[in-house]
Every structure is written in structure tokens, then in C-alpha cells.
C-alpha positions in Angstrom: 139.1 101.6 115.0 139.8 101.3 111.2 142.9 102.7 109.9 142.4 105.0 106.9 143.5 102.7 105.3 141.1 100.1 105.8 138.3 102.9 105.7 139.2 103.5 102.2 140.1 99.6 101.2 136.4 98.8 102.4 134.5 101.9 100.8 136.3 101.2 97.4 135.3 97.4 97.5 131.9 97.8 98.9 132.2 96.5 102.2 131.4 97.8 105.8 133.3 101.1 106.9 133.0 102.4 110.1 132.9 106.0 108.4 133.2 108.1 105.6 136.4 109.1 104.2 138.4 112.6 103.9 140.4 113.4 100.8 140.8 117.0 99.3 143.2 118.3 96.4 145.0 121.9 97.7 146.0 124.4 95.4 149.9 125.4 96.5 148.7 129.1 96.6 145.7 128.0 98.7 148.1 126.6 101.2 150.7 129.9 101.0 147.7 132.1 101.5 146.5 130.1 104.7 149.7 130.4 106.1 148.8 133.8 106.9 145.8 133.0 108.5 147.3 130.4 111.2 147.5 127.3 109.0 151.0 125.3 110.4 154.5 125.4 108.5 157.4 123.1 108.6 161.0 124.4 110.2 161.5 125.9 107.1 158.7 128.1 106.5 156.9 125.8 104.0 153.6 124.7 104.5 152.9 122.0 106.6 151.7 118.3 104.3 148.0 118.9 104.3 147.3 115.1 104.3 149.1 115.1 107.8 147.6 118.0 109.1 144.2 117.6 108.4 144.2 113.7 108.6 142.8 112.9 105.1 142.8 109.3 103.9 143.7 108.7 100.5 147.7 109.8 99.9 150.4 110.0 97.3 152.5 107.4 97.8 155.8 108.3 95.7 154.9 107.0 92.3 153.8 108.9 89.2 153.3 112.9 88.8 156.4 114.0 88.8 158.3 111.0 89.4 157.5 109.9 86.1 158.2 111.8 82.5 155.7 110.7 80.2 156.5 112.5 77.2 158.7 111.4 74.1 161.9 113.1 74.5 162.6 112.9 78.0 163.6 115.2 80.2 163.0 118.3 77.4 161.7 121.6 78.9 163.2 124.8 76.4 162.4 127.7 77.7 160.9 129.6 74.7 159.7 133.3 76.0 159.6 134.5 79.7 158.3 137.6 81.6 157.9 138.6 85.4 154.8 137.1 85.7 154.9 134.0 83.1 157.2 131.3 81.0 156.8 130.1 78.1 158.1 126.2 77.8 158.5 123.7 75.1 158.1 119.9 76.1 159.0 116.5 75.2 156.2 116.5 73.0 157.0 119.5 70.8 154.8 121.5 72.4 155.0 125.4 73.9 152.7 125.8 77.2 152.4 129.2 79.0 152.9 128.6 82.9 151.8 131.6 85.1 155.1 131.9 88.0 153.0 133.0 91.0 150.0 131.4 90.9 148.7 127.8 90.0 146.2 126.6 87.3 146.7 124.5 84.0 148.9 125.8 81.4 147.9 127.8 78.4 148.5 125.8 74.8 150.3 128.1 72.5 152.2 126.0 70.2 152.7 122.2 68.7 154.8 120.7 66.4 152.7 117.3 66.5 150.2 118.0 63.7 150.2 114.8 61.8 150.8 111.3 62.0 153.9 111.5 59.9 155.7 113.6 62.5 154.4 111.4 65.2 155.8 108.3 63.5 158.8 109.7 62.7 160.1 112.1 65.4 158.5 110.9 68.5 156.8 107.4 68.5 160.4 105.5 68.2 161.0 107.2 72.3 158.5 105.5 73.5 158.7 102.0 72.4 161.6 100.4 75.0 161.5 100.9 79.1 163.9 103.9 80.2 164.1 103.6 83.9 165.7 107.3 83.4 162.1 108.6 83.4 161.5 108.0 86.7 163.4 111.0 89.2 164.1 108.5 92.0 163.0 104.9 92.0 164.4 105.0 95.2 162.9 107.6 97.2 159.8 106.2 95.8 159.9 103.2 97.2 160.6 105.4 100.5 158.2 107.7 100.8 155.6 104.5 99.8 156.7 103.0 102.8 156.8 105.9 104.9 153.2 106.6 104.2 152.1 102.7 104.5 153.6 102.9 108.1 151.5 106.1 108.6 148.1 103.8 107.8 147.1 106.1 104.8 145.8 104.3 101.8 148.8 104.9 99.4 148.3 105.5 95.6 150.5 105.8 92.8 149.3 108.5 90.0 149.4 110.3 86.5 147.6 111.0 83.4 146.7 108.9 80.6 146.4 108.9 77.2 143.4 111.5 76.4 145.4 114.2 79.0 148.6 113.2 76.9 147.7 113.7 73.7 146.2 117.4 74.6 149.5 118.4 76.0 151.1 117.0 72.8 149.6 117.5 70.1 147.1 120.4 71.1 143.0 120.6 70.9 142.9 121.0 67.0 145.2 118.6 65.7 143.4 115.7 68.4 139.8 116.5 67.3 140.7 116.7 63.9 142.5 113.5 63.9 139.5 112.2 65.8 137.3 112.6 62.7 140.0 112.4 60.0 142.5 110.0 60.7 141.1 107.6 64.1 143.7 105.1 62.8 146.3 107.5 64.3 144.7 107.9 67.5 144.6 104.3 68.0 148.0 103.9 67.1 148.7 106.9 69.6 146.7 105.3 72.1 148.0 101.6 71.7 151.7 103.0 72.1 151.3 104.6 75.1 149.1 102.0 76.6 152.1 99.3 76.3 154.4 102.3 77.3 152.2 102.8 80.7 152.1 99.2 81.6 155.9 98.5 81.0 156.9 101.6 83.1 154.7 100.7 86.1 155.4 97.0 86.2 159.1 98.5 86.9 157.5 100.9 89.1 155.7 98.2 91.0 158.5 95.6 90.8 161.1 98.3 92.2 159.2 100.7 94.6 156.3 98.4 95.7 152.6 98.4 95.3 150.3 101.4 96.8 146.7 100.6 97.6 145.4 102.0 94.7 145.9 104.4 91.4 144.5 107.6 90.7 144.0 108.1 86.6 143.8 111.8 85.5 141.9 112.2 82.6 139.7 115.6 81.9 136.8 114.1 79.7 134.9 117.3 80.0 134.1 121.0 80.5 131.3 122.8 81.9 128.8 122.1 79.4 129.2 118.1 79.0 131.8 115.8 77.7 134.6 117.2 75.1 133.3 114.1 72.6 130.6 112.4 72.1 130.0 109.0 74.3 130.2 107.1 71.0 133.5 109.0 69.6 135.2 108.0 73.4 133.7 104.8 73.4 135.7 103.7 69.8 138.6 105.8 70.2 139.4 105.8 74.0 137.5 103.5 76.6 139.2 100.3 75.5 142.7 101.6 76.4 141.2 102.7 79.6 139.9 99.3 80.1 142.8 97.3 79.2 145.1 100.1 81.5 142.2 98.8 84.2 142.7 95.3 83.8 146.5 95.6 84.3 146.1 97.4 87.8 143.6 94.6 88.5 145.7 92.2 87.9 148.4 93.5 90.8 145.1 93.9 93.0 145.0 97.7 92.8 141.7 99.3 92.5 141.6 102.2 90.0 140.4 106.2 90.6 139.4 107.7 87.6 139.6 112.2 88.0 138.1 113.9 85.5 136.5 117.8 85.7 134.1 118.4 83.5 130.5 117.2 83.4 130.7 113.4 82.8 127.3 112.2 83.6 127.1 111.0 79.8 130.1 108.9 80.5 129.2 107.4 83.5 127.5 103.9 81.6 131.5 104.1 80.0 133.3 104.8 83.4 131.6 101.8 84.7 132.3 99.9 82.0 135.7 100.0 82.0 135.9 99.0 85.6 137.2 101.8 87.3 136.6 101.6 91.2 135.8 105.1 92.0 134.9 108.7 90.7 136.5 112.0 91.5 135.5 114.9 91.8 132.0 115.5 90.1 131.9 119.2 89.5 128.5 120.8 90.8 129.0 123.8 88.7 129.2 121.3 85.6 126.4 119.6 85.8 127.2 117.0 88.0 124.8 115.6 91.1 127.1 112.9 93.3 123.6 112.1 94.6 121.8 111.3 91.5 125.5 109.1 90.6 125.0 107.2 93.4 121.3 106.4 92.9 122.6 104.9 89.8 125.9 103.3 90.2 126.3 103.2 93.9 126.7 99.4 93.5 129.6 99.9 91.0 131.7 103.3 92.4 133.3 104.9 95.3 132.7 108.2 94.7 135.2 111.3 96.1 134.6 115.0 96.5 131.1 116.5 95.0 130.7 119.2 97.8 130.1 122.6 95.6 133.6 124.5 96.4 131.3 127.8 96.1 129.8 127.1 99.4 133.2 126.9 100.9 133.7 130.5 99.4 130.9 131.9 100.4 132.2 132.0 103.5 128.4 131.5 105.2 128.5 129.3 108.2 125.4 128.3 107.8 125.1 126.9 104.3 128.3 125.4 105.1 126.7 123.2 107.6 123.8 122.2 105.5 126.0 122.2 102.5 128.0 119.5 104.0 125.3 117.8 106.2 122.9 117.1 103.5 126.4 115.8 101.1 127.6 113.3 103.8 124.0 112.1 105.2 122.6 112.1 101.6 125.1 109.5 100.5 124.9 107.6 104.0 120.9 107.1 103.3 122.0 105.6 100.2 124.4 103.2 101.5 126.9 104.6 98.9 130.7 104.1 99.5 131.6 108.3 99.7 134.8 109.8 100.7 134.1 113.5 101.5 135.8 116.9 99.3 135.4 119.2 97.1 133.7 119.3 93.3 137.5 120.7 92.1 139.7 121.9 94.4 140.3 124.1 97.5 140.7 127.4 95.8 142.4 131.0 97.5 138.7 131.9 98.0 138.3 129.3 100.6 138.9 130.8 104.0 141.1 128.0 106.2 138.7 128.9 109.2 135.9 127.9 107.0 137.5 124.9 105.4 138.1 123.6 108.8 134.8 124.6 110.2 133.6 122.1 107.0 135.4 119.3 107.9 134.0 119.6 111.4 130.8 119.3 110.4 131.5 116.4 108.1 133.2 114.9 111.0 129.9 115.0 113.1 128.3 113.1 110.3 130.9 110.9 108.6 129.9 107.4 111.1 127.8 104.9 108.9 
């Protein structure tokens, strides 16, 4: 029997795999709610790790995310305003973002200081030109966690956002979109600096913590009605840097998964051309259809997700069985490399028992 690591490694390289893979993102709010519905807890009362509990195949390996501060002014988190429900904090790029205290979700954009190329060049760019070990919270801990997860047989990954998401949280949408039209050279310079920055720091991470099995890049390129920009603009200003970073990861033998929420169908040719190896999560409510994607790009991409989460939220077991079965069998019939999961993440509207049932149905049909 193939291990979880072998299953994903075979799928992402389009080699024969014994079964469909499993992977999911669960909000902390959802896990807390599920504890009240019988989800297991650790000795300290915190929810058990879902990777271990549900036996997912893909697992964060200890690098990226909270391990790695990518903002120009390292370690900056200035409290601007606070209430019982939320906080407003200014980050190391000068942006003030509003966060809910008692529920998960993306922060609200409040205010931005990086409003021109001159401000970028004077106040922020100089801080990104050298490798800074202190940007990593704990490289030894990252190494230990990666070794632990590898020993457990998971397909391990490092993960972080890249230039698009970073620009949005640094200069804000208005300055970003205006500059893409009026000062594209600034966008190129920003992306050039950050591409070099990411490559240098990932190189340090690889050398000191070890190589995972792959890398996830989180870049939300779309929303419910499609892409944030035209494919032409993305092709000119963004995707050359995606391709360069992917080439860097591939030089280490590491496949790359692109996470992008929203409607991404128009960007699929660019995603393939940039040599991403897998795509997640393919939101149905934003017009994505993983079966249609597999028909056209099944020989190029591994697909992760694609199950309309509203099916799970319905609580209708017949609908859940039909939805999961049609998706898994449809991907198998197409010979696609597929990892089962939702089309975004599991919300608090999903009952623990209904999610368990969906996994049971998946496992009934997952053998290739």
C-alpha cells in the first residue's frame, strides 16, 4: 500500500497512484465548533490536529506562513485601535488592517502608507535587499517539525503568499490597480525585489530546515465574478515572476501547488505556462468546474478540492453522497490526478458528522 507521501508524489507527477488523495483547510472557528459536536481534543483542551485525525495526505512541514515575516519592517505590529470585537493593527508595510477577535477570516483594509513609488523606494525597499535570518521564527523548530511529519509518512509542504497577495496587503487595492495602469515599472520593481527576496530566504530555509516534498503558493487571483485583472495584465506584470519562482523550486525537485480563490478559469493557460504542478481549490460559486478543468488540463495539473462546500453545508446526506460520488468518480473517469477537498474551506456551517460522512463516501470511491 502506498503511503500518503507516495500517493501525492505519484499524483502530482502524473504517475499511477493507488487512490485519490485527501486534503482540506479547516478554520479554527470550525474546529472549535466541532469540539462541541464530539471532535477530539488534546490534553490541554485544544482541538486535535485535523491532519492526523482525518488522515489527510498533505501536511504543512514547518516552513513559511507564520514562520517567515515577509514585510519590509520585520516584526512590526502596531495596535491602532481596539474594541471587544476587533483590532486594527498596522503592519511592517505601513498598512492598517482590521481583524476580528472571535472569528476567522480575511482582514478588512483600513489605511495604507505605501501609496507611491517614492515612498516604496525610500521607506520599504531598502529593508528587503539582504537575507535576514531573524525573519524566521525558529529554523530549528521548522527542521524538527518537517522531520516529524516526514517520519509520519505525510507529503510535506512549505507555504506562503507571493507578490500579488503581498502587494494587496502592503499598498492596498486602489494604489495597486492604479499603479498597474499608470506606473507598471513600479510593479515590476516591487515584484523583482520580492522575487529575489523569496528565493534567497527559501534557499536559507531549505539549507537549514531541509527540503519538503513540495511548496504551496497562496495567491488569490480572482473573486466571485472572475479575475481581478485581465489575463493580459497578469501575463505582463505578474506571471513572469511566478514562472521564475517555480523554476527556482523545480531546481530543487519540488513541485508547486497554486492556491487561488475566486474565478480563475481565464488564467488557466497562464497557470499552466508558468509550470504550476497543481491547482487549489476551484470555487464552484465563482464559476469553476474541476471536471471541466480536468478535461482540458488533466495532463498538466493535479487538482486539489473542487467540491461545492454548500453541499456539505446543506446537511442533506443524499445530496452529500451524490455530490461526492459524482466528483470523485468523474475525476477518476477522466484519469485525472485528484486530491479530494472542498472548493474553498470548511465553514462553521458544516456539521462535524456531515463532514465525516463526506469522507466516508469519498473513501468508498477513492481507489483508482
